[in-house]
C-alpha positions in Angstrom: -97.9 -184.3 -199.2 -98.7 -181.0 -200.9 -97.9 -178.0 -198.7 -100.1 -175.7 -200.7 -103.3 -177.8 -200.9 -106.6 -176.0 -200.6 -109.2 -177.1 -198.1 -112.9 -176.1 -198.1 -113.6 -175.6 -194.4 -115.0 -173.2 -191.9 -112.3 -170.7 -192.4 -114.0 -169.5 -195.5 -116.8 -168.1 -193.4 -114.3 -165.8 -191.8 -113.4 -164.1 -195.1 -116.4 -161.8 -195.4 -116.5 -160.5 -191.8 -112.7 -160.1 -191.8 -112.9 -158.0 -195.0 -115.8 -156.0 -193.6 -113.8 -155.3 -190.4 -110.8 -154.1 -192.4 -113.0 -151.8 -194.5 -114.6 -150.5 -191.3 -111.1 -149.7 -189.9 -110.1 -148.0 -193.1 -113.2 -145.8 -193.1 -114.0 -145.2 -189.4 -110.7 -145.8 -187.6 -108.7 -143.0 -189.3 -107.6 -139.9 -187.4 -108.6 -136.5 -188.5 -106.4 -134.3 -190.7 -104.1 -131.8 -189.0 -101.5 -129.4 -190.2 -98.0 -130.6 -189.2 -95.3 -128.4 -190.5 -93.0 -128.4 -187.5 -91.9 -124.7 -187.8 -92.7 -121.2 -186.8 -95.5 -119.7 -188.8 -95.3 -116.1 -187.8 -94.5 -113.8 -184.9 -95.4 -110.5 -183.4 -93.2 -108.5 -183.8 -92.5 -109.9 -187.2 -89.0 -111.3 -188.0 -86.6 -108.5 -189.1 -89.2 -105.8 -188.3 -88.7 -102.5 -186.6 -91.1 -101.4 -183.8 -91.1 -97.9 -182.4 -91.2 -99.0 -178.7 -90.7 -102.1 -176.6 -93.6 -104.5 -177.0 -95.4 -105.8 -174.0 -94.9 -109.4 -175.1 -93.6 -111.5 -177.9 -96.1 -113.8 -179.5 -95.2 -116.9 -181.6 -97.6 -118.9 -183.8 -96.6 -122.3 -185.1 -97.9 -124.5 -188.0 -99.2 -127.2 -185.6 -100.1 -127.6 -182.0 -97.2 -127.3 -179.5 -96.7 -128.3 -175.9 -96.6 -124.9 -174.3 -95.4 -126.3 -171.0 -92.2 -127.7 -172.4 -91.4 -125.3 -175.2 -88.7 -122.6 -174.5 -88.0 -119.1 -175.6 -84.9 -117.0 -175.0 -84.4 -113.4 -176.0 -80.8 -112.1 -176.5 -79.7 -108.5 -176.9 -77.1 -107.4 -179.5 -74.3 -108.3 -177.1 -75.5 -111.8 -176.8 -76.8 -111.4 -173.2 -80.1 -113.1 -172.2 -83.0 -111.0 -171.2 -83.9 -112.2 -167.7 -87.1 -113.3 -166.1 -88.9 -114.7 -169.1 -91.7 -117.2 -168.7 -93.4 -118.4 -171.8 -97.2 -118.9 -171.5 -99.8 -120.6 -173.7 -101.4 -118.3 -176.3 -105.0 -118.0 -177.4 -104.9 -121.5 -178.9 -102.7 -124.6 -178.8 -100.5 -123.4 -181.7 -99.2 -120.2 -180.0 -96.9 -119.0 -177.2 -96.8 -115.6 -175.5 -93.7 -114.3 -173.7 -94.5 -111.3 -171.5 -91.5 -108.9 -171.4 -90.4 -107.5 -168.0 -90.7 -103.8 -168.4 -89.5 -101.7 -171.3 -86.5 -103.0 -173.3 -83.8 -100.5 -174.5 -83.7 -99.6 -178.2 -81.6 -102.0 -180.2 -81.8 -105.4 -182.1 -82.9 -108.5 -180.2 -82.8 -112.1 -181.2 -85.6 -114.5 -180.2 -84.5 -118.1 -179.9 -87.3 -120.6 -179.6 -87.5 -124.4 -179.1 -90.8 -126.1 -179.5 -92.1 -129.6 -178.7 -94.8 -130.9 -181.0 -97.0 -133.5 -179.3 -98.4 -134.8 -182.6 -95.3 -136.8 -183.2 -93.1 -136.1 -180.2 -90.6 -134.3 -182.4 -88.8 -131.0 -181.5 -87.9 -128.0 -183.6 -86.0 -124.8 -183.0 -85.0 -121.6 -184.6 -84.4 -117.8 -184.2 -85.3 -114.4 -185.6 -84.6 -110.8 -184.9 -86.5 -107.6 -184.4 -85.4 -104.1 -183.6 -86.8 -101.6 -181.1 -86.5 -97.9 -182.1 -85.7 -96.9 -185.7 -83.3 -97.6 -188.5 -80.4 -96.2 -186.6 -80.9 -98.7 -183.8 -80.4 -101.7 -186.1 -77.3 -103.6 -184.9 -75.6 -106.6 -186.4 -76.4 -109.6 -184.3 -74.6 -112.9 -184.0 -76.6 -116.0 -184.7 -77.0 -117.6 -181.3 -76.0 -121.1 -180.5 -79.4 -122.9 -180.5 -79.4 -125.3 -177.7 -81.0 -128.6 -178.6 -83.9 -129.4 -176.3 -82.8 -131.7 -173.5 -83.8 -135.2 -174.3 -82.8 -138.6 -175.4 -80.7 -139.0 -178.6 -82.4 -140.2 -181.8 -80.9 -143.7 -181.5 -82.2 -144.2 -178.0 -85.7 -143.1 -179.0 -85.5 -145.6 -181.9 -84.4 -148.4 -179.5 -87.3 -147.6 -177.2 -89.7 -147.7 -180.1 -88.3 -151.1 -181.1 -88.5 -152.5 -177.6 -92.2 -151.7 -177.7 -93.0 -153.0 -181.1 -91.2 -156.3 -180.8 -93.3 -157.9 -178.0 -96.4 -156.0 -179.2 -96.1 -157.8 -182.5 -96.1 -161.1 -180.7 -99.0 -160.1 -178.4 -101.0 -158.9 -181.4 -100.3 -162.0 -183.6 -101.1 -164.7 -180.9 -104.8 -165.0 -181.6 -105.0 -164.8 -185.4 -102.0 -167.2 -185.7 -103.5 -169.6 -183.2 -106.9 -169.6 -185.0 -105.7 -170.1 -188.6 -102.3 -171.9 -188.1 -101.7 -173.7 -184.8 -105.3 -174.7 -183.9 -106.0 -175.8 -187.5 -102.9 -177.9 -187.5 -103.6 -179.6 -184.2 -107.4 -180.0 -184.5 -108.8 -183.4 -184.0 -106.6 -184.2 -181.0 -108.1 -182.5 -177.9 -105.1 -183.3 -175.7 -102.7 -181.7 -178.2 -105.0 -178.7 -178.6 -105.1 -178.3 -174.8 -101.3 -178.5 -174.5 -100.6 -176.1 -177.3 -103.3 -173.6 -176.1 -101.7 -173.5 -172.6 -98.3 -172.7 -174.0 -99.9 -170.1 -176.4 -101.7 -168.4 -173.5 -98.5 -168.3 -171.4 -96.6 -166.8 -174.4 -99.4 -164.2 -174.9 -99.4 -163.1 -171.3 -95.6 -162.9 -171.3 -95.6 -160.8 -174.5 -98.2 -158.4 -173.0 -96.2 -158.1 -169.8 -93.0 -157.4 -171.7 -94.8 -154.8 -173.9 -96.1 -153.0 -170.8 -92.6 -152.9 -169.4 -91.2 -151.6 -172.7 -93.9 -148.9 -172.7 -92.8 -147.7 -169.3 -89.2 -147.5 -170.6 -90.3 -145.6 -173.7 -92.4 -143.2 -171.5 -89.2 -142.4 -169.5 -87.2 -141.8 -172.7 -90.0 -139.5 -174.0 -90.1 -137.6 -170.7 -86.5 -136.6 -171.1 -87.6 -134.4 -174.0 -89.2 -132.0 -171.6 -86.9 -129.2 -170.4 -88.1 -128.5 -166.9 -88.9 -130.3 -163.7 -87.8 -133.5 -162.0 -88.0 -136.8 -163.8 -91.2 -137.7 -162.1 -92.8 -134.3 -162.9 -91.7 -134.6 -166.6 -93.0 -138.1 -166.8 -96.4 -137.0 -165.4 -96.5 -134.0 -167.7 -95.7 -136.2 -170.7 -98.4 -138.7 -169.7 -101.2 -136.2 -169.1 -100.3 -133.1 -171.1 -99.0 -134.4 -174.5 -100.5 -136.4 -177.4 -97.8 -139.0 -176.9 -99.1 -139.5 -173.4 -102.7 -140.0 -174.5 -101.5 -142.5 -177.1 -99.5 -144.2 -174.4 -102.5 -144.5 -172.1 -104.6 -145.9 -175.0 -101.8 -148.4 -175.8 -101.6 -149.6 -172.2 -105.4 -149.8 -172.0 -105.7 -151.9 -175.1 -103.0 -154.3 -173.9 -104.8 -154.8 -170.6 -108.0 -155.3 -172.5 -106.3 -157.8 -174.8 -105.1 -159.8 -171.8 -108.6 -160.0 -170.5 -110.2 -161.1 -173.7 -107.5 -163.7 -174.3 -108.3 -165.2 -171.0 -111.9 -165.6 -172.1 -111.1 -166.6 -175.7 -112.4 -170.0 -177.1 -109.0 -171.5 -177.4 -110.3 -175.1 -177.9 -112.6 -174.2 -180.8 -112.0 -170.7 -182.3 -114.4 -171.4 -185.2 -117.1 -172.9 -183.1 -117.7 -169.7 -181.1 -117.3 -167.1 -183.9 -118.6 -164.0 -182.1 -116.2 -164.5 -179.2 -113.4 -165.1 -181.5 -114.3 -162.1 -183.6 -114.3 -159.9 -180.4 -110.8 -161.1 -179.6 -109.7 -160.4 -183.1 -111.1 -156.8 -183.1 -109.2 -156.0 -179.8 -106.0 -157.5 -181.3 -106.4 -155.4 -184.4 -106.8 -152.2 -182.3 -103.6 -152.8 -180.4 -101.2 -151.5 -183.1 -103.3 -148.4 -183.8 -101.5 -146.1 -181.2 -98.2 -147.1 -182.7 -99.2 -146.0 -186.2 -100.7 -142.8 -184.8 -97.3 -142.0 -183.4 -95.5 -142.4 -186.8 -94.2 -140.0 -189.4 -97.4 -140.6 -191.3 -99.2 -138.8 -188.4 -97.3 -135.6 -189.2 -98.4 -135.2 -192.8 -100.4 -132.2 -193.8 -102.1 -133.8 -196.8 -103.2 -137.4 -197.1 -102.6 -138.0 -193.4 -105.4 -140.6 -192.8 -104.5 -142.8 -195.7 -100.8 -142.7 -194.8 -101.6 -143.7 -191.2 -103.6 -146.6 -192.6 -100.8 -147.7 -194.9 -98.4 -147.6 -191.9 -100.9 -149.6 -189.8 -101.3 -152.3 -192.5 -97.5 -152.6 -192.8 -97.2 -153.0 -189.0 -99.9 -155.6 -188.9 -98.4 -157.6 -191.8 -94.9 -157.6 -190.2 -96.4 -158.4 -186.8 -98.3 -161.4 -188.2 -95.1 -162.7 -189.8 -92.8 -162.1 -186.8 -95.4 -163.1 -184.1 -96.3 -166.2 -186.1 -92.6 -167.3 -186.3 -92.2 -166.7 -182.5 -95.4 -168.7 -181.9 -94.4 -171.5 -184.1 -90.9 -171.7 -182.6 -92.0 -171.2 -178.9 -95.2 -173.3 -179.0 -95.4 -175.7 -181.9 -91.8 -176.8 -182.5 -91.0 -176.9 -178.9 -94.1 -178.8 -177.8 -94.0 -181.3 -180.7 -90.4 -182.3 -180.2 -91.2 -185.8 -178.9 -94.5 -186.3 -180.6 -94.7 -189.2 -183.1 -96.9 -187.3 -185.6 -94.8 -184.2 -185.6 -94.2 -184.1 -189.4 -98.0 -184.1 -190.1 -98.8 -181.4 -187.6 -95.9 -179.2 -188.5 -96.6 -179.6 -192.2 -100.2 -178.6 -191.6 -99.1 -175.5 -189.7 -96.6 -174.4 -192.3 -99.1 -174.9 -195.1 -101.5 -172.4 -193.5 -98.6 -170.1 -192.4 -97.1 -169.8 -195.8 -100.4 -168.8 -197.3 -100.8 -166.1 -194.7 -97.1 -165.1 -195.3 -97.8 -164.6 -199.0 -100.6 -162.1 -198.1 -98.4 -160.4 -195.4 -95.4 -159.9 -197.6 -97.5 -158.7 -200.5 -98.9 -156.0 -198.2 -95.4 -155.2 -196.9 -94.2 -154.8 -200.4 -97.1 -152.4 -201.3 -97.0 -150.4 -198.2 -93.2 -150.4 -198.0 -92.9 -149.0 -201.5 -95.4 -146.3 -200.8 -93.6 -145.5 -197.5 -90.3 -145.2 -199.4 -91.9 -142.9 -202.0 -93.6 -140.8 -199.3 -90.7 -140.4 -196.9 -87.6 -140.7 -199.2 -88.6 -140.5 -202.8 -85.3 -140.9 -204.6 -82.1 -143.0 -204.6 -80.2 -139.8 -203.5 -82.3 -139.8 -200.3 -81.3 -143.5 -199.6 -77.6 -142.7 -200.1 -77.2 -139.4 -198.5 -79.5 -139.2 -195.4 -79.5 -141.1 -192.2 -83.2 -141.9 -192.7 -82.4 -143.3 -196.2 -79.5 -145.4 -194.9 -81.7 -147.1 -192.2 -84.4 -147.5 -194.8 -81.9 -149.2 -197.1 -80.8 -151.5 -194.3 -84.5 -152.4 -193.7 -85.0 -153.1 -197.5 -81.9 -155.4 -197.6 -83.1 -157.3 -194.5 -86.6 -157.7 -196.1 -84.9 -159.3 -199.2 -82.9 -161.6 -196.8 -86.1 -162.6 -195.0 -87.8 -163.5 -198.2 -84.9 -165.4 -199.5 -84.5 -167.4 -196.3 -88.2 -168.2 -196.4 -88.1 -169.4 -200.0 -84.8 -171.2 -199.9 -84.9 -172.4 -196.3 -88.3 -172.6 -194.6 -90.4 -173.8 -197.5 -88.0 -176.5 -198.7 -87.3 -177.7 -195.2 -91.0 -177.9 -194.4 -91.5 -180.0 -197.6 -88.5 -182.2 -196.7 -89.9 -182.8 -193.2 -93.3 -183.7 -194.7 -91.6 -186.3 -197.0 -88.8 -187.5 -194.6 -88.1 -191.1 -194.2 -88.5 -192.6 -190.8 -85.4 -191.7 -188.8 -84.6 -188.6 -190.8 -87.4 -186.6 -189.4 -85.4 -185.3 -186.4 -82.7 -183.9 -188.7 -85.1 -182.0 -190.9 -87.0 -180.8 -187.8 -83.8 -179.3 -186.3 -82.9 -177.6 -189.6 -86.4 -176.2 -189.8 -86.1 -174.9 -186.2 -82.8 -173.1 -187.1 -84.3 -171.6 -190.2 -87.3 -170.3 -188.1 -84.8 -168.8 -185.6 -82.9 -167.1 -188.4 -86.1 -165.6 -189.7 -87.0 -164.3 -186.2 -83.6 -162.6 -185.9 -83.8 -161.1 -189.4 -87.4 -159.8 -188.9 -86.5 -158.4 -185.5 -83.6 -156.6 -187.2 -86.1 -155.1 -189.7 -88.2 -153.8 -186.8 -85.1 -152.4 -185.2 -84.2 -150.5 -188.4 -87.8 -149.2 -188.6 -87.5 -148.1 -185.0 -84.5 -146.0 -185.9 -86.6 -144.4 -188.7 -89.1 -143.4 -186.1 -86.6 -141.0 -184.5 -85.1 -139.5 -187.7 -86.5 -136.8 -190.0 -87.6 -138.3 -193.3 -85.1 -138.3 -196.1 -87.4 -136.3 -198.4 -87.5 -133.5 -195.8 -83.7 -133.5 -195.3 -83.1 -133.6 -199.1 -85.6 -130.7 -199.6 -83.8 -128.5 -197.1 -80.1 -129.5 -197.5 -79.6 -131.2 -200.8 -78.8 -128.9 -203.7 -77.4 -129.7 -207.1 -74.2 -127.6 -207.0 -72.4 -125.6 -204.4 -70.1 -122.7 -205.2 -67.8 -121.0 -202.6 -67.2 -117.2 -202.7 -64.9 -115.0 -200.7 -66.6 -111.8 -199.7 -64.2 -109.7 -197.7 -62.7 -112.0 -195.1 -65.8 -114.3 -195.0 -66.6 -117.5 -196.9 -70.1 -117.5 -198.4 -71.7 -120.4 -200.2 -74.1 -120.5 -203.1 -76.2 -123.6 -203.6 -78.6 -124.1 -206.5 -80.8 -127.0 -207.6 -81.3 -129.0 -209.6 -78.0 -127.6 -211.0 -78.7 -127.9 -214.7 -79.8 -125.8 -217.6 -83.3 -124.3 -217.0 -85.1 -123.2 -213.8 -83.1 -123.4 -210.6 -83.5 -122.5 -207.0 -80.7 -120.3 -205.7 -79.8 -120.1 -202.0 -77.0 -118.0 -200.6 -75.9 -119.0 -197.1 -74.0 -116.4 -195.0 -71.6 -117.4 -192.2 -72.8 -117.4 -188.6 -72.2 -113.7 -188.3 -75.3 -112.1 -189.7 -75.2 -109.0 -191.9 -77.4 -106.0 -191.0 -81.0 -105.8 -192.0 -81.3 -103.9 -195.2 -78.4 -105.7 -196.9 -78.9 -106.8 -200.5 -77.6 -109.8 -202.5 -77.2 -110.0 -206.3 -76.2 -112.7 -208.7 -74.6 -111.9 -212.0 -74.5 -114.5 -214.8 -72.1 -114.5 -217.8 -72.0 -117.3 -220.4 -68.5 -118.1 -221.6 -69.3 -120.1 -224.7 -70.5 -117.2 -226.9 -71.5 -113.6 -226.5 -75.1 -113.5 -225.2 -74.7 -110.7 -222.7 -74.9 -110.8 -218.9 -77.8 -111.0 -216.6 -78.3 -110.0 -213.0 -80.9 -110.8 -210.4 -81.5 -109.8 -206.9 -82.2 -112.4 -204.2 -84.8 -112.0 -201.5 -83.7 -112.3 -197.9 -85.5 -115.3 -196.4 -83.8 -115.4 -193.0 -81.0 -113.8 -191.1 -78.4 -115.9 -192.9 -80.0 -116.8 -196.2 -81.0 -115.1 -199.5 -83.1 -117.0 -202.0 -84.6 -116.7 -205.5 -85.8 -118.8 -208.4 -84.7 -118.1 -212.0 -83.8 -119.5 -215.4 -80.6 -117.5 -216.0 -78.7 -120.7 -216.8 -80.5 -121.2 -220.1 -77.6 -123.0 -221.9 -75.4 -125.9 -220.8 -71.7 -125.1 -220.7 -69.2 -122.9 -218.8 -70.4 -119.8 -216.9 -69.0 -117.1 -214.6 -71.3 -116.3 -211.7 -70.7 -113.2 -209.6 -72.1 -112.8 -206.1 -72.4 -109.3 -204.8 -73.4 -108.3 -201.2 -74.3 -104.7 -200.7 -74.6 -103.4 -197.1 -76.8 -100.4 -196.0 -73.7 -98.2 -195.4 -72.8 -98.6 -199.1 -70.1 -101.2 -198.4 -70.0 -103.7 -201.2 -68.3 -107.1 -201.5 -68.1 -109.1 -204.7 -66.5 -112.3 -206.0 -66.7 -114.2 -209.3 -66.4 -118.0 -209.6 -66.7 -120.4 -212.6 -69.4 -123.1 -212.9 -70.2 -125.8 -215.4 -73.9 -126.4 -216.2 -75.1 -129.7 -217.6 -78.3 -130.2 -219.5 -79.8 -131.7 -216.4 -79.1 -131.2 -212.7 -79.1 -133.5 -209.8 -82.4 -135.3 -209.1 -84.8 -133.6 -206.7 -87.7 -135.8 -205.5 -91.0 -135.0 -207.0 -94.0 -134.7 -204.7 -95.4 -138.1 -203.9 -99.0 -139.0 -204.4 -101.2 -138.5 -201.4 -104.5 -140.2 -200.9 -107.8 -139.6 -199.3 -110.1 -142.3 -198.0 -110.0 -143.9 -201.4 -106.4 -144.7 -201.0 -107.2 -146.8 -197.8 -110.1 -148.5 -199.5 -107.9 -149.2 -202.5 -105.3 -150.9 -200.3 -108.1 -153.1 -198.8 -108.9 -154.3 -202.3 -105.3 -155.0 -203.0 -105.3 -157.1 -199.8 -108.3 -159.0 -201.1 -106.4 -159.6 -204.3 -103.6 -161.2 -202.4 -106.1 -163.4 -200.6 -107.4 -164.5 -203.9 -104.0 -165.3 -205.3 -103.0 -167.2 -202.1 -106.2 -169.3 -202.5 -105.4 -169.9 -206.2 -101.9 -171.2 -205.3 -103.3 -173.5 -202.6 -106.2 -174.8 -204.6 -104.3 -176.9 -207.1 -105.9 -177.5 -210.6 -109.6 -176.9 -211.2 -112.3 -174.3 -211.4 -111.5 -173.0 -207.9 -108.1 -171.9 -208.9 -109.5 -170.0 -211.9 -112.2 -168.4 -209.7 -109.7 -167.4 -207.0 -107.3 -165.9 -209.5 -110.1 -164.1 -211.2 -111.2 -162.6 -207.9 -107.6 -161.5 -207.3 -107.2 -159.9 -210.7 -110.5 -158.1 -210.4 -109.7 -156.8 -207.0 -106.3 -155.4 -208.2 -108.0 -153.5 -211.0 -110.7 -152.2 -208.7 -108.1 -151.3 -206.0 -105.9 -149.3 -208.5 -109.0 -147.5 -209.8 -110.1 -146.5 -206.3 -106.6 -145.4 -205.4 -106.2 -143.2 -208.5 -109.6 -141.6 -207.9 -108.6 -141.0 -204.3 -105.4 -139.2 -205.1 -104.8 -135.8 -203.6 -102.3 -133.4 -205.1 -100.1 -132.2 -202.2 -99.8 -128.5 -202.0 -102.2 -127.9 -204.9 -105.5 -126.2 -204.6 -108.5 -126.2 -206.9 -107.1 -123.0 -208.5 -103.6 -124.3 -209.3 -104.4 -125.7 -212.7 -106.6 -122.8 -213.9 -105.8 -120.9 -217.0 -107.1 -117.3 -217.3 -110.4 -117.5 -219.3 -110.5 -113.7 -219.8 -108.7 -112.4 -222.8 -106.1 -109.7 -222.1 -107.9 -107.1 -224.1 -107.5 -103.4 -223.6 -110.8 -103.2 -221.7 -109.8 -106.1 -219.4 -106.4 -104.4 -218.7 -108.1 -101.1 -218.1 -110.4 -102.7 -215.5 -107.5 -104.5 -214.0 -105.6 -101.2 -213.7 -108.4 -99.6 -211.7 -108.5 -102.7 -209.4 -104.7 -102.5 -208.9 -104.9 -98.8 -207.9 -107.6 -99.6 -205.4 -106.3 -102.8 -203.9 -102.6 -103.4 -204.7 -100.7 -100.1 -205.2 -100.3 -99.4 -201.5 -98.0 -102.4 -201.0 -96.7 -103.3 -204.5 -96.2 -99.7 -205.7 -97.1 -97.9 -208.9 -94.3 -99.7 -210.8 -95.2 -103.1 -209.3 -91.7 -103.4 -207.7 -93.0 -104.1 -204.2 -92.1 -100.6 -202.9 -95.5 -99.2 -202.1 -95.9 -96.8 -199.2 -97.1 -99.6 -196.9 -94.3 -102.0 -197.8 -91.8 -100.6 -195.3 -91.2 -103.1 -192.5 -92.9 -106.0 -194.3 -90.9 -109.2 -194.2 -90.8 -110.7 -196.7 -91.5 -107.6 -198.8 -94.3 -107.5 -201.3 -93.7 -109.3 -204.5 -91.8 -107.5 -207.3 -93.9 -108.3 -210.3 -91.1 -107.5 -212.8 -88.6 -109.9 -211.1 -87.8 -112.9 -213.3 -88.7 -115.4 -210.6 -92.3 -114.0 -210.3 -93.0 -114.5 -214.0 -92.9 -118.3 -213.8 -96.0 -118.4 -211.6 -99.1 -119.8 -213.4 -102.4 -118.0 -213.8 -103.9 -120.4 -211.3 -101.3 -119.7 -208.7 -101.8 -115.9 -209.0 -105.6 -116.4 -208.8 -105.2 -118.5 -205.7 -103.0 -115.9 -203.9 -105.3 -113.0 -204.8 -108.4 -114.9 -203.8 -107.1 -116.7 -200.6 -104.0 -114.8 -199.6 -100.4 -116.1 -199.4 -99.2 -118.1 -196.5 -96.3 -116.7 -194.3 -96.6 -113.3 -195.9 -98.7 -110.1 -195.3 -100.6 -110.8 -198.5 -104.3 -110.8 -197.5 -107.2 -112.5 -199.2 -109.3 -110.4 -201.6 -112.3 -112.6 -201.3 -114.7 -109.7 -202.1 -113.4 -109.6 -205.7 -115.4 -111.6 -208.3 -113.6 -114.2 -210.4 -113.7 -111.9 -213.5 -112.2 -109.0 -211.5 -109.4 -111.2 -210.3 -108.7 -112.3 -213.9 -108.8 -108.7 -215.1 -106.3 -107.8 -212.3 -104.0 -110.7 -213.4 -104.1 -109.5 -217.0 -103.1 -106.0 -215.9 -100.1 -107.3 -213.9 -98.9 -109.5 -216.7 -99.3 -106.8 -219.4 -98.1 -103.9 -217.4 -95.2 -105.4 -215.4 -94.2 -108.7 -217.1 -94.2 -107.8 -220.8 -97.2 -109.9 -221.9 -98.6 -108.8 -225.2 -102.3 -107.7 -225.1 -104.6 -110.0 -227.0 -106.0 -107.2 -229.2 -102.7 -105.5 -229.8 -103.7 -102.4 -227.8 
């Protein structure tokens, strides 16, 4: 008997409405875009600023909505003592906090320590910054405070809670589609058998829904521990009604209860005879995993959020169909058919349909999993060096194991059972049952690994903030200071100097000196900009040649104290790999994935159809759908972090007239902050943090025409650089010509 034989039957009529339903979900069921950088955007007073008198309140603005009721703020004086009686309040919008100050604070330097809860993904973030009340003489060195992690469950427990929810939810979701296209189809023609199997399937469905509801209660309790104040009951209620997680939780519970109701009224005896009722059950089932995907890492993306959520949703649906189908086959079909004389025929029918569905599911898992890896990890280094990457690697290994067991175990055993001689059927049935159990355990382990990913920061983010190509240790006075630079090879590098926990005073300067040891090419020095209390950063191409170098780090304090140390480094032609930005997609990405799913359906039909015209037609449909899907995806690509202006090239020649016009524009709009020499030392620059750009600095010369145009037209995020939207395009290009000719050594086009 051929396992992969094609049948022309009523199931074909389901293809069009099913595809239309998926397209509708792709277009209409996607959440709106939100910004989701889980960090402080700005503050008032600004970080490292000096204010003449005590402010009435501290205001904090974040990159995404926060849970004001559970976020915390502490203020420490220069001695490390906490300012008492602080009560953070919601700001003017859901992205801000206000901390009224009790009376006037004494002159001196204060450290603001914040801990924020972001309801978009249930994650937390924390940090600190300083400001000074008084004048320059009131600046005091402050110790970086120990930032207390918000009270809450550890990452591993959050991952376990997520797993306990997804595991039974996968079974509850898969019950109806697997019953309709696998079990009912295998048992059709025997009303008594259909009745028996449907009763077991309904019992399994209600049990899975009940376990999922219990698991959701446990997960809610775990999530409630992330809140800092109140009793457990109070925190649970606050989580449920005041956070995005709570709203998704309520939606999840509501959908599960609705699924239980519609399953009770479902046409179990003839799913294809009452198509509208069956379709209604299928729609509710397809909605059940949506809240889980809306609470994933994909939901925190700033660019391409909707498509990423859809990819995550499709992956969850595909894994759930496989896992839930295995549980249904083991718990209903194999168990119920143990003593039935026609067991081989019914089991073979079921596995024939199930393997076709599995081909589609694992194709979708491969596509969405590859994109998820690219989006959240992006490199082999992220797999090896981050917790997220290691768990992802475990999941990938388990996926390979599941596929191998299916190809080398399930499929051959199902064929052997179909062709077994009388008397040998029981042996092959037992082996098949063991293989199914092994697949269930392996797939549950994949979901466990994915649950752990849910509670960890993506490997790409960890690598972007912590992974540098080379690290060099310096001894400045009695303190060890590290320099990290990436990618660590010849050419442009990002340099980051990390100070020890004891911060140096505001106003300190850091310099890097570079000397090539291979031949006499002179030395170069660059100043780093202070990016936080304990870090200085810059970009530059000082390492222009591979070979041996001496690099000198100098730290100059406001009182003229200077520390310096020199260390050798070896520069290769290429540094350590840093992940490039992944592709992000708009709606076209989701539609493209739908077409790739249709392609998998076509290939599955071609495999089952045997020889003939139908195989060619199905394969042709699959090939056409792949091409169309890839075209739609490429057209739906969004460049992360790029704007319309980023690729522009200055269309205005840098003639003397253009530079002259740009000079007048600079005097009127830019001189006050950037200064007459373009060094960022204008009369209004005092107190700005970060300071205005120094146009003559090496790292500012690498910015493209389009980037400069964008910053002038729209302003620069996280700085005091405003938008000059009143300038015309030609005026902005004239201004750029002046900056490049006057401060960056560009030759005028007419030689003037």
